[in-house]
Steps between C-alpha positions, in 0.01 A plus 500: 500500500372153590535386862432158646574314818540124514489224756649152496375205700485121480291210625489121480213309344416196293354529153451305182400533136243221453452574128871513412513388135877443491605140567861604566384682815196287588611505864358855513155337505572380855519724803850628561646759737649835415617809675307763305672838474289808448601847391228763467525860383267787593477848351574796726467865409774681688832444677341488844316181405124458482544144631736366763659185361536339844123532554423381147720194554332424832156517335607274214667251735185476711287444189740234367517329839120472512455397137801306368780434749546129578190416294437266208448738209336260257544627146616847614775645280747781561296709255183439701675599823640817342158597367333439837757721674456770238120491533504503881772760559501730198854415395629635171715189443543164676752220451456157658775242459556145613809460718625838375574346160215485249181700518261746346439873500171681454498873438223754449 
């Protein structure tokens, strides 16, 4: 049986896509604000939880606050954010979306 916990959090930041090749959305080349929504999953091995999701969320929120929140994330994509979270916290899967609409998922 596969078991996972997950956390959800969000933060505000500015970002852009300087190399956007699509003229129809060329405005993405300029800095613009989003509320980024994060959902991260972590494997656990029994029903009494190896990880406490409240603690995991606190750790991730602190890391985000120090690294991304209210910052200018020049050229940083949702995929890059998801990968950074996965690499720093050992997540099995991470989704990052812009304004809880469109986003990306990375999974091991």
